[in-house]
GUVO-85554 format. One record per residue (C-alpha): z, x, y. Coordinates in steps of 0.02 Angstrom, whole numbers, padded with zeros to 5 digits, always signed. Layout:
BEGIN
ZXY
...
This chain:
BEGIN
-00452-01032-00583
-00396-01050-00764
-00508-00904-00809
-00379-00791-00731
-00233-00856-00832
-00282-00898-01008
-00327-00724-01072
-00185-00645-00977
-00059-00751-01071
-00136-00690-01233
-00129-00504-01202
+00005-00477-01073
+00100-00342-01155
+00273-00413-01172
+00335-00586-01216
+00174-00685-01213
+00178-00750-01392
+00352-00818-01371
+00313-00934-01226
+00349-01116-01246
+00343-01241-01106
+00336-01428-01075
+00147-01439-01078
+00039-01558-01180
-00140-01586-01229
-00252-01739-01213
-00350-01786-01370
-00534-01822-01345
-00580-02001-01391
-00684-02023-01546
-00641-01855-01623
-00490-01902-01729
-00526-01911-01916
-00407-01998-02037
-00424-01955-02221
-00256-01909-02294
-00128-01990-02407
+00001-01853-02438
+00176-01861-02370
+00164-01680-02304
-00011-01640-02243
-00111-01503-02161
-00190-01528-01991
-00323-01414-01918
-00421-01418-01757
-00482-01332-01601
-00411-01323-01425
-00534-01306-01280
-00542-01317-01091
-00689-01343-00975
-00752-01167-01010
-00731-01158-01198
-00600-01116-01331
-00422-01081-01276
-00338-00932-01357
-00150-00926-01378
-00110-01113-01355
+00052-01170-01436
+00038-01304-01572
+00206-01366-01636
+00287-01515-01719
+00404-01575-01583
+00589-01552-01619
+00559-01426-01759
+00517-01242-01778
+00357-01285-01871
+00220-01218-01760
+00074-01100-01737
-00044-01035-01604
-00231-01047-01582
-00336-00896-01626
-00466-00807-01521
-00590-00949-01555
-00464-01086-01512
-00438-01140-01694
-00271-01181-01775
-00200-01243-01939
-00030-01330-01949
+00054-01362-02118
+00191-01485-02172
+00153-01623-02049
+00218-01799-02089
+00164-01966-02022
+00265-02009-01870
+00281-01828-01814
+00236-01786-01635
+00116-01639-01620
+00142-01549-01456
+00001-01438-01393
+00042-01333-01240
-00034-01194-01140
+00011-01116-00975
-00073-01199-00827
-00124-01365-00911
-00059-01542-00911
-00035-01624-01081
+00039-01765-01182
+00118-01780-01355
-00001-01830-01495
+00074-01948-01629
+00021-01897-01805
-00049-02046-01899
-00136-01954-02041
-00284-01872-01954
-00340-01708-02034
-00432-01634-01885
-00395-01636-01700
-00506-01577-01558
-00414-01563-01394
-00482-01536-01219
-00350-01467-01101
-00345-01522-00919
-00290-01404-00781
-00122-01433-00700
-00132-01342-00533
+00053-01363-00498
+00106-01291-00665
-00022-01151-00651
+00063-01090-00494
+00233-01093-00578
+00203-00961-00712
+00216-00780-00655
+00219-00604-00726
+00389-00520-00709
+00466-00353-00757
+00400-00271-00917
+00252-00391-00911
+00352-00543-00968
+00282-00711-00915
+00412-00829-00845
+00423-01000-00765
+00445-00962-00581
+00580-01096-00567
+00688-00997-00689
+00694-00842-00579
+00851-00805-00478
+00765-00683-00360
+00619-00675-00240
+00447-00618-00294
+00268-00656-00245
+00108-00662-00344
-00068-00638-00278
-00223-00684-00376
-00369-00566-00393
-00476-00675-00279
-00343-00663-00142
-00358-00473-00147
-00548-00475-00151
-00568-00590-00002
-00548-00452+00129
-00663-00330+00037
-00550-00184+00082
-00600-00023-00008
-00417+00028-00020
-00322-00099-00125
-00159-00069-00031
-00237-00131+00132
-00279-00297+00047
-00093-00337+00047
-00077-00339+00237
-00003-00503+00297
-00002-00581+00124
+00173-00537+00062
+00333-00566+00161
+00440-00410+00176
+00294-00293+00139
+00231-00170+00269
+00071-00068+00256
+00076+00099+00349
-00104+00156+00375
-00184+00318+00421
-00339+00305+00529
-00430+00436+00428
-00582+00329+00396
-00668+00339+00227
-00541+00374+00091
-00393+00366+00211
-00222+00334+00137
-00102+00189+00156
+00084+00180+00118
+00177+00026+00054
+00357-00009+00107
+00456-00157+00037
+00610-00220+00129
+00632-00064+00234
+00671+00117+00194
+00806+00153+00065
+00799+00343+00065
+00805+00479+00197
+00711+00604+00090
+00619+00502-00044
+00448+00422-00028
+00515+00243-00006
+00362+00177-00098
+00372+00049-00239
+00332+00092-00418
+00154+00040-00466
+00133-00026-00644
-00042-00066-00711
-00045-00169-00871
+00128-00104-00916
+00089+00079-00877
+00162+00164-00721
+00035+00255-00613
+00058+00394-00485
+00032+00325-00310
+00021+00492-00218
-00007+00469-00032
-00091+00568+00107
-00100+00754+00140
+00012+00893+00202
+00071+00895+00383
+00175+01021+00481
+00296+01014+00628
+00152+01003+00752
+00076+00852+00668
-00069+00954+00601
-00115+00862+00443
-00226+00930+00307
-00364+00827+00230
-00300+00653+00190
-00324+00637+00001
-00301+00449+00001
-00173+00361-00107
-00169+00332-00294
-00179+00143-00284
-00351+00156-00202
-00420+00218-00369
-00402+00042-00442
-00559-00065-00436
-00511-00230-00351
-00646-00320-00452
-00547-00284-00611
-00384-00364-00553
-00324-00528-00625
-00163-00539-00526
-00033-00436-00434
+00154-00472-00436
+00267-00399-00302
+00448-00377-00361
+00536-00350-00196
+00722-00344-00231
+00831-00246-00349
+00862-00395-00463
+00676-00423-00489
+00647-00240-00528
+00812-00195-00614
+00734-00172-00786
+00644-00019-00715
+00811+00064-00675
+00804+00226-00577
+00619+00200-00539
+00648+00032-00455
+00742+00084-00299
+00598+00035-00185
+00534-00115-00281
+00392-00132-00406
+00213-00193-00396
+00141-00256-00560
-00048-00260-00579
-00126-00361-00719
-00309-00323-00748
-00439-00435-00826
-00458-00455-01014
-00586-00530-01130
-00609-00716-01160
-00741-00839-01217
-00866-00878-01081
-01014-00992-01068
-01177-00897-01060
-01179-00709-01081
-01016-00677-00991
-01099-00551-00875
-01056-00543-00690
-01151-00436-00565
-01078-00398-00395
-01165-00309-00250
-01108-00280-00073
-01161-00185+00081
-01045-00141+00224
-01081-00082+00400
-00939+00003+00496
-00930+00021+00684
-00798+00076+00809
-00672-00061+00845
-00547+00029+00958
-00571+00190+01054
-00463+00275+01189
-00483+00208+01366
-00567+00348+01466
-00607+00362+01650
-00790+00370+01706
-00771+00428+01886
-00722+00612+01889
-00799+00765+01811
-00754+00935+01741
-00640+01050+01841
-00471+01055+01928
-00394+01004+02096
-00557+00917+02139
-00666+01073+02115
-00803+01082+01983
-00781+01218+01851
-00903+01227+01705
-00778+01324+01597
-00631+01207+01626
-00563+01097+01488
-00497+00973+01616
-00571+00821+01703
-00480+00843+01869
-00641+00896+01954
-00743+00809+02090
-00800+00630+02087
-00961+00619+01984
-01091+00539+02099
-01246+00628+02037
-01228+00782+02147
-01309+00941+02080
-01197+01069+01994
-01221+01223+01885
-01178+01182+01705
-01109+01298+01570
-01285+01359+01527
-01321+01403+01708
-01437+01256+01734
-01436+01141+01885
-01396+00964+01831
-01335+00802+01914
-01149+00771+01886
-01121+00614+01781
-00995+00555+01651
-01042+00514+01471
-00986+00402+01329
-00962+00542+01205
-00867+00436+01078
-01011+00316+01048
-01135+00459+01058
-01051+00564+00922
-00995+00434+00797
-01122+00337+00695
-01129+00171+00606
-01046+00197+00439
-01119+00119+00283
-01051+00076+00114
-01139+00015-00042
-01041-00062-00184
-01118-00118-00348
-01033-00176-00507
-01066-00263-00671
-00937-00334-00789
-00941-00413-00962
-00810-00535-01023
-00832-00617-01191
-00761-00655-01363
-00863-00570-01499
-00821-00625-01676
-00637-00641-01640
-00622-00488-01528
-00594-00518-01342
-00688-00387-01241
-00689-00344-01056
-00796-00204-00987
-00845-00158-00810
-00936-00022-00714
-00920-00007-00526
-00998+00117-00405
-00964+00137-00220
-01048+00254-00097
-00965+00266+00074
-01030+00359+00225
-00902+00370+00365
-00928+00342+00551
-00898+00530+00562
-01059+00627+00530
-01072+00710+00358
-00913+00630+00293
-00935+00531+00132
-00845+00470-00023
-00922+00419-00189
-00824+00333-00327
-00867+00274-00503
-00749+00162-00600
-00773+00120-00786
-00659+00003-00884
-00659-00051-01066
-00531-00166-01144
-00524-00251-01314
-00399-00367-01396
-00400-00428-01575
-00292-00486-01720
-00284-00370-01870
-00249-00502-02002
-00302-00678-02045
-00126-00744-02018
-00136-00676-01840
+00033-00595-01843
-00030-00422-01795
-00119-00401-01629
-00186-00245-01546
-00235-00226-01363
-00318-00066-01301
-00385-00019-01130
-00457+00134-01046
-00502+00154-00863
-00596+00308-00802
-00615+00347-00617
-00721+00485-00541
-00709+00517-00355
-00803+00645-00249
-00766+00671-00064
-00855+00780+00063
-00777+00822+00232
-00626+00708+00232
-00573+00690+00415
-00424+00791+00479
-00303+00743+00617
-00182+00839+00728
-00225+00987+00840
-00315+01071+00697
-00485+01141+00755
-00562+01036+00616
-00508+00878+00707
-00670+00819+00786
-00582+00664+00852
-00468+00761+00969
-00610+00871+01030
-00719+00721+01072
-00578+00629+01161
-00528+00782+01263
-00702+00843+01308
-00721+00851+01498
-00794+00686+01554
-00951+00762+01632
-01002+00857+01475
-01130+00774+01362
-01086+00798+01178
-01270+00780+01132
-01301+00949+01213
-01212+01029+01065
-01309+00950+00922
-01400+01117+00908
-01238+01198+00858
-01287+01378+00810
-01377+01511+00911
-01500+01640+00847
-01360+01758+00797
-01275+01623+00693
-01133+01596+00815
-01068+01425+00861
-01133+01355+01026
-00995+01291+01138
-00967+01277+01325
-00798+01366+01327
-00820+01555+01325
-00633+01586+01307
-00642+01574+01116
-00484+01470+01114
-00458+01370+00953
-00573+01226+00994
-00740+01204+00908
-00902+01109+00927
-00881+00945+00830
-01059+00954+00764
-01025+01132+00703
-00863+01073+00623
-00949+00936+00523
-01083+01058+00463
-00995+01225+00442
-00809+01185+00417
-00816+01095+00251
-00689+01024+00133
-00733+00950-00035
-00632+00875-00177
-00663+00795-00345
-00538+00688-00440
-00558+00632-00620
-00430+00506-00678
-00392+00417-00840
-00279+00265-00852
-00255+00203-01029
-00140+00101-01138
-00132+00032-01313
-00010-00094-01386
+00026-00162-01558
+00121-00326-01571
+00194-00402-01729
+00251-00584-01729
+00322-00629-01900
+00381-00799-01834
+00346-00909-01684
+00514-00860-01606
+00518-00672-01630
+00399-00528-01593
+00406-00341-01570
+00283-00234-01475
+00247-00047-01475
+00155+00025-01326
+00087+00190-01267
+00013+00223-01096
-00050+00370-00994
-00098+00413-00816
-00192+00578-00814
-00293+00655-00673
-00360+00821-00614
-00406+00860-00434
-00506+01011-00378
-00532+01050-00196
-00605+01185-00086
-00621+01228+00098
-00763+01332+00167
-00771+01394+00346
-00935+01478+00389
-00948+01629+00502
-00979+01607+00688
-00837+01492+00737
-00700+01521+00866
-00548+01523+00754
-00618+01619+00604
-00770+01721+00660
-00801+01794+00486
-00763+01633+00392
-00628+01577+00269
-00621+01514+00091
-00485+01426-00008
-00483+01328-00168
-00353+01232-00265
-00322+01117-00410
-00193+00993-00469
-00167+00919-00641
-00047+00775-00668
-00001+00669-00816
+00130+00540-00856
+00144+00474-01033
+00252+00324-01078
+00298+00265-01252
+00398+00105-01271
+00451-00036-01384
+00509-00212-01341
+00581-00343-01458
+00592-00525-01400
+00680-00673-01479
+00662-00846-01401
+00738-01016-01442
+00723-01165-01326
+00841-01274-01430
+00975-01151-01477
+01127-01265-01462
+01107-01443-01400
+01020-01422-01230
+01053-01235-01221
+00905-01120-01245
+00848-00948-01194
+00784-00781-01251
+00844-00604-01274
+00748-00440-01263
+00788-00262-01311
+00679-00111-01283
+00665+00072-01245
+00550+00194-01158
+00513+00380-01163
+00431+00451-01007
+00353+00626-00999
+00283+00688-00835
+00203+00852-00780
+00119+00912-00620
+00032+01081-00609
-00034+01146-00443
-00130+01302-00398
-00194+01359-00229
-00288+01520-00191
-00355+01588-00027
-00472+01733+00007
-00419+01731+00189
-00544+01806+00311
-00707+01846+00222
-00772+02023+00204
-00954+01970+00183
-00985+01818+00295
-01031+01657+00204
-01004+01728+00030
-00874+01607-00035
-00777+01696-00170
-00592+01732-00191
-00637+01915-00216
-00729+01924-00049
-00579+01931+00066
-00539+02068+00190
-00367+02070+00109
-00310+02031-00067
-00316+01846-00109
-00154+01748-00100
-00115+01636-00247
+00024+01508-00265
+00060+01401-00416
+00185+01266-00457
+00234+01183-00620
+00346+01029-00617
+00406+00938-00773
+00521+00791-00796
+00576+00677-00937
+00669+00513-00944
+00736+00417-01092
+00783+00234-01067
+00857+00086-01159
+00857-00088-01084
+00883-00269-01125
+00895-00442-01051
+00974-00608-01090
+00912-00771-01015
+01003-00935-01045
+00948-01105-00983
+01037-01271-00989
+00926-01422-01007
+00784-01340-00910
+00870-01340-00740
+01006-01206-00741
+00955-01028-00781
+01060-00871-00799
+00980-00699-00815
+01074-00540-00859
+00985-00374-00876
+01042-00197-00910
+00958-00028-00917
+01023+00147-00952
+00921+00299-00902
+00945+00479-00958
+00852+00590-00834
+00807+00773-00858
+00820+00803-00670
+01009+00783-00679
+01143+00898-00746
+01208+00858-00920
+01368+00783-00849
+01274+00664-00734
+01120+00630-00838
+01162+00452-00890
+01150+00306-00769
+01178+00121-00799
+01091-00013-00696
+01144-00196-00719
+01086-00357-00637
+01132-00540-00642
+01043-00689-00565
+01064-00877-00563
+00939-01015-00528
+00978-01200-00509
+00832-01322-00500
+00912-01469-00410
+00758-01580-00424
+00762-01564-00615
+00950-01582-00626
+00977-01742-00528
+00874-01859-00640
+00965-01790-00793
+01137-01828-00725
+01096-02000-00658
+01044-01953-00483
+00879-01954-00392
+00787-01876-00247
+00682-01961-00114
+00500-01986-00164
+00443-01867-00026
+00554-01727-00093
+00455-01644-00234
+00556-01492-00283
+00718-01404-00237
+00793-01244-00306
+00931-01125-00251
+00952-00948-00318
+01065-00796-00303
+01069-00623-00379
+01155-00454-00382
+01087-00290-00449
+01105-00102-00451
+00954+00013-00459
+00922+00193-00413
+00806+00328-00349
+00790+00473-00469
+00792+00650-00403
+00637+00757-00397
+00642+00899-00524
+00730+01061-00483
+00850+00991-00353
+01006+01056-00444
+00993+01243-00460
+00952+01388-00346
+00785+01472-00377
+00679+01618-00321
+00499+01623-00264
+00401+01759-00352
+00269+01853-00252
+00192+02021-00211
+00228+02148-00074
+00086+02239+00020
+00083+02372-00117
+00061+02246-00256
+00240+02256-00320
+00323+02099-00386
+00454+02024-00272
+00580+01883-00290
+00635+01789-00136
+00783+01668-00135
+00757+01494-00069
+00829+01429+00094
+00923+01283+00014
+01087+01302-00079
+01084+01180-00223
+01230+01094-00308
+01222+01049-00493
+01340+00903-00465
+01223+00800-00355
+01172+00632-00426
+01032+00507-00402
+01033+00384-00258
+01115+00217-00296
+01061+00050-00221
+01168-00107-00231
+01080-00267-00181
+01131-00447-00149
+01008-00589-00126
+01013-00778-00102
+00876-00902-00066
+00799-01073-00093
+00630-01149-00132
+00595-01327-00074
+00436-01431-00074
+00388-01597-00001
+00255-01732-00009
+00196-01703-00187
+00204-01513-00162
+00088-01514-00012
+00219-01429+00097
+00328-01287+00033
+00462-01174+00104
+00534-01023+00015
+00669-00922+00103
+00770-00770+00050
+00914-00675+00128
+00953-00503+00060
+01065-00355+00092
+01059-00187+00006
+01158-00028+00026
+01079+00136-00030
+01216+00263-00058
+01225+00442-00123
+01080+00495-00012
+01011+00666-00057
+01030+00764+00105
+01003+00941+00166
+01161+00984+00264
+01135+01128+00389
+01230+01290+00353
+01274+01445+00452
+01120+01559+00446
+01233+01707+00407
+01268+01626+00239
+01092+01668+00186
+01044+01484+00174
+00976+01362+00301
+01054+01209+00216
+01139+01146+00060
+01098+00994-00047
+01230+00857-00051
+01254+00674-00095
+01311+00573+00056
+01264+00426+00166
+01242+00239+00161
+01083+00154+00221
+01091-00034+00237
+00943-00152+00238
+00977-00333+00283
+00841-00458+00313
+00762-00629+00301
+00598-00680+00220
+00513-00847+00240
+00355-00908+00153
+00287-01071+00221
+00134-01152+00142
+00051-01318+00169
-00100-01415+00110
-00149-01503+00270
-00309-01584+00206
-00343-01608+00020
-00512-01684-00017
-00606-01599-00162
-00761-01698-00119
-00748-01661+00067
-00646-01553+00185
-00489-01463+00126
-00374-01353+00229
-00225-01250+00170
-00116-01137+00276
+00013-01004+00231
+00133-00904+00339
+00229-00752+00276
+00373-00705+00393
+00499-00564+00376
+00627-00468+00477
+00730-00320+00421
+00870-00219+00499
+00875-00042+00428
+01046+00022+00482
+01128+00191+00453
+01307+00149+00402
+01364+00328+00370
+01300+00503+00336
+01426+00644+00307
+01590+00689+00385
+01553+00770+00553
+01366+00729+00542
+01310+00590+00660
+01121+00611+00654
+00995+00657+00520
+00827+00730+00570
+00692+00641+00469
+00551+00736+00555
+00526+00839+00712
+00357+00849+00798
+00372+00978+00936
+00483+00893+01067
+00489+00726+00975
+00618+00688+00842
+00620+00542+00723
+00799+00524+00663
+00929+00419+00575
+01089+00409+00682
+01253+00341+00618
+01279+00166+00690
+01095+00160+00738
+00938+00117+00644
+00820+00210+00530
+00673+00289+00623
+00743+00304+00799
+00625+00405+00910
+00718+00536+01013
+00649+00641+01154
+00669+00693+01333
+00665+00568+01475
+00657+00563+01664
+00815+00619+01753
+00892+00462+01827
+01037+00412+01938
+01181+00380+01817
+01314+00321+01940
+01328+00134+01909
+01406+00110+02080
+01258+00187+02168
+01129+00070+02247
+00998+00184+02166
+01069+00168+01991
+00934+00192+01859
+00801+00262+01977
+00703+00420+01936
+00759+00579+02024
+00621+00690+02097
+00624+00865+02166
+00578+00920+02342
+00395+00921+02287
+00403+00735+02249
+00379+00762+02062
+00499+00688+01933
+00636+00796+01860
+00648+00799+01670
+00812+00790+01574
+00855+00933+01458
+00939+00824+01326
+00855+00706+01205
+00895+00522+01193
+00825+00367+01111
+00655+00311+01176
+00608+00190+01036
+00613+00148+00852
+00468+00154+00730
+00514-00005+00635
+00450-00178+00687
+00575-00313+00736
+00479-00439+00632
+00312-00465+00547
+00208-00617+00502
+00042-00650+00419
-00041-00819+00446
-00182-00863+00325
-00294-01016+00336
-00420-01075+00207
-00551-01211+00234
-00673-01277+00105
-00811-01405+00112
-00935-01442-00027
-00956-01264-00086
-00930-01184+00085
-00768-01093+00121
-00695-01009+00274
-00535-00906+00278
-00451-00796+00406
-00290-00697+00427
-00195-00668+00589
-00071-00525+00574
+00082-00509+00686
+00186-00351+00706
+00315-00380+00842
+00426-00240+00907
+00442-00059+00859
+00372+00095+00946
+00250+00236+00918
+00231+00402+01008
+00049+00445+01049
+00005+00629+01067
-00175+00573+01094
-00125+00478+01251
-00024+00627+01312
-00173+00743+01296
-00290+00621+01382
-00177+00598+01533
-00134+00783+01549
-00318+00832+01548
-00371+00695+01668
-00476+00600+01540
-00372+00441+01528
-00426+00286+01622
-00249+00274+01693
-00275+00433+01795
-00394+00337+01910
-00344+00188+02017
-00482+00081+02091
-00607+00222+02067
-00503+00347+02166
-00372+00482+02144
-00279+00469+02307
-00107+00544+02330
+00037+00425+02298
+00226+00417+02304
+00298+00403+02129
+00370+00226+02123
+00555+00191+02099
+00608+00369+02141
+00743+00451+02243
+00780+00628+02301
+00953+00704+02297
+01035+00731+02467
+01205+00812+02461
+01314+00708+02346
+01202+00555+02363
+01022+00500+02350
+00885+00442+02468
+00720+00354+02441
+00579+00474+02400
+00436+00481+02525
+00342+00636+02466
+00167+00598+02402
+00092+00692+02254
-00081+00707+02180
-00119+00619+02015
-00158+00788+01936
+00010+00861+01985
+00100+00705+01925
+00017+00695+01754
+00028+00881+01724
+00215+00873+01760
+00232+00730+01635
+00131+00831+01508
+00231+00991+01529
+00370+00940+01409
+00335+01035+01249
+00156+01028+01187
+00143+00840+01181
+00215+00779+01346
+00364+00676+01398
+00418+00562+01254
+00483+00426+01370
+00310+00402+01447
+00204+00418+01291
+00311+00311+01175
+00228+00141+01174
+00274-00028+01105
+00189-00046+00936
+00182-00235+00953
+00011-00299+00905
-00069-00462+00854
-00240-00456+00775
-00364-00565+00686
-00360-00454+00533
-00507-00526+00438
-00620-00676+00420
-00727-00726+00271
-00864-00857+00258
-00941-00896+00091
-01043-01020-00009
-01038-01051-00197
-01180-01147-00277
-01120-01292-00383
-01155-01297-00569
-01278-01440-00553
-01389-01338-00437
-01390-01196-00565
-01420-01307-00715
-01602-01256-00739
-01574-01072-00698
-01505-00929-00803
-01356-00918-00687
-01181-00979-00725
-01119-00936-00551
-01190-00882-00383
-01081-00843-00232
-01130-00772-00063
-01000-00711+00062
-00987-00620+00228
-00826-00534+00281
-00771-00449+00442
-00615-00340+00451
-00528-00297+00615
-00610-00442+00702
-00509-00454+00862
-00359-00363+00934
-00275-00510+01018
-00134-00408+01095
-00079-00226+01095
-00004-00099+01216
-00080+00073+01186
-00228+00134+01292
-00366+00100+01167
-00270+00175+01021
-00224+00073+00867
-00033+00062+00847
-00060+00063+00659
-00139+00238+00666
-00002+00357+00609
-00017+00546+00598
+00025+00551+00412
+00073+00427+00276
+00164+00549+00161
+00315+00556+00275
+00454+00436+00322
+00422+00476+00506
+00285+00349+00541
+00314+00328+00728
+00200+00470+00778
+00011+00473+00812
-00095+00627+00847
-00284+00636+00859
-00314+00476+00763
-00490+00425+00719
-00556+00276+00816
-00514+00118+00720
-00667+00041+00641
-00728-00137+00614
-00822-00174+00454
-00950-00308+00412
-00980-00342+00228
-01110-00452+00144
-01079-00481-00041
-01171-00569-00183
-01090-00617-00349
-01198-00681-00490
-01139-00736-00663
-01249-00755-00818
């Protein structure tokens, strides 16, 4: 465990050298040498732990400023030591004691791990390491092993259920699919609502998903930026949830911050080489519930050209199929027949060692993923090199440099929506008596696609789609940083840092000739280049004995951020020469669009932390940003924060009080902060789109939005209070936080009269409030290192995301409209309300039929013309429950994830019911006529019970006739689900067993993800499967891939 902390404290980029805590060292017996007679002497020595030398340990004469730190080999030299002095040796995560100086000239010290203290030191904003007890706000830290346990290929998914207040919004797009992170609810109506990701002090672009339109037709899901990080390289991850925790990041901190600290070099026994290899098998976990009784056709009559399954009962009777052949009529499991077992291979090697005073970490990782969808694959290579060293013998100058290169190649990323490329929808909606295997030979002798439907409507053979409708993309990414730190004294240091996130993405789409939608074929290509460069400085001064029992530290720093994004897309359109993929081979002239976006931000920031006697802590921070996206008059923004922490368990003994023996720790905290959400570039001024007319002349077209140069960035004010208490020698702990934030100055598009020439104008207005409760409960139920141990952790959170106000005269803001479904933010309501049409019902409260559905004379329900609320996309509360068991090298862990409340609209379910494919269209193997339950028919001015029977086909087609996706009231489901998210079983060989081998470590593990869906409400569709992750409207699903279950076997070997 200490392996993860010791090097991090050395090279964490801000504030590490200034740390001083109440930690001591234990001298090894028999190693003290006494041979000195001077009054003021020199003492040298080495500090070690169980694994070797400890770098960066503090060695100080207690009660003075005379001190030093150990070098990369654990050595130190301390001058001007007198007999009777107390030498205090301390390092984060170790217990210690004071060593009286009696004249010895050399000291060799072996540090002993202090598990409790280890858990109390965390990485905070700007990379500063702090005692957790000193923090006046909520945050959570995860170790690298916690993130690796689930063996998720996308790092974001590893956070599910492990952090209170954090929600993962997943796409179901299989290999390379994206995931979105939301902390403490949505703060913005138009922004991304995702936290800032910072890797080793350098912000990275966490782009998410692909493009989607008003019909829910998403393009290829390009994944999310965080998935580029190799989980094997991560030392720890810190989640700064609230504004106070993230305030030092100013206008980039509106949605919280996630800090990732990667591994660095350190002295290791043996070679310091670790090899990791894993293989994963992926199978279908959830698939839509389909009926297996009725075949192709309509009104009970077989029709080999029909797209419906309202035909006759399939009992093996002979029919003429679409080829003209006589075949017995049966139903088929086309989902299992089409999709395959996906496989993934992951191999990596890392090197971690101290070479002649230079700490080095290097790693290479390769993954090759083949999706459950035929011909869909993703390959990724990740290379990291990091080195840390002192530049002088006095060890005042230290340099830390790191580079991380990622190459990713994807072929045929899955596509959702009603796009003809969506094989999922086609498979689900295929008439139940058609066998998908008949279409594996997908092209005829003339090169045309083979398909049963001669109408040439935009639906295509899924096998043809995977072979002849191709999308490919390549991304090359470089994440790098370098820092130079100068520490002239043990209480002051200054650090200069530069960091970059640079990537290029190229992509292409090829559609071969012979398909239904583009008979001659299509070709498009595009590219994107992005970079963000950050240059910063940070000065830190620290004194623990400033005045009497008052201590603290102060920091001051600045940052320059430069960002640029350049996009280009070109399309040949329909091809002139089939299957010749060139931009010059279009029937018409190629269309080209390009976009260049630049932004710059200058920042100054500082913090002051005061502590009284180690139990009362006050933090004040301030940051001022100057953003290029604002007008000159509004360019400067100030973001302050203040927090207070009182450690009652440390205070009482110092003022003459005491706590019960069973009460181990107690702390209360409170904070206030202001942070912001910066504007995207070019939101202030009106612009024109330059293009060409049919004759090739240049044109300039005004935009549809009227911009206002006086708009400002969004402002978020946040209040937080909480406590942290522990019992029974820290075996039971409870951390709770209440928070409330108000996000004002929302950047909105206010509709305008079309005759003005604009569709809307940009304004600042609105107030979104998030108020919630977070509880982290952890307990060590059994603690027997030589036998069985059992620990359990529960992360609970609830959030209420309320719309307090919008704009005068505006009561509802449209976040996203999908055909007849709207996801909105209504004043007085909650963010993400789902609006749509409903059944017409009796509204007279005095009527005995109040609330019943009104039907027409044909017995079919009548549909309202107005939209009303049918659900809300946000959960009422979430909880993750993790259990860990260990016994003599064996370990077992599992996570149960609860999402209770919230809703999701399923266009997939609507299509299945309308076409007669859904299992719910058959009752007890039959499709008999029935009277719609709980219905009445209007008679004069009153109502009477309905007695008119209808056929299932007529009923479900009526329900599906609202828009293109069906009646929202019926197809909006509860998103409540409880699942056994993952389970891991492993065994680690003990050191004694490996004593006569070349191995330092051997671990075997087996992991299963998506083990068991304990409870859910949709008909075989995962409520976590959203249509797109790059939108704030996450309560909509359309043509989602079947959710998969993965089985991973992994081997880790250290030399």
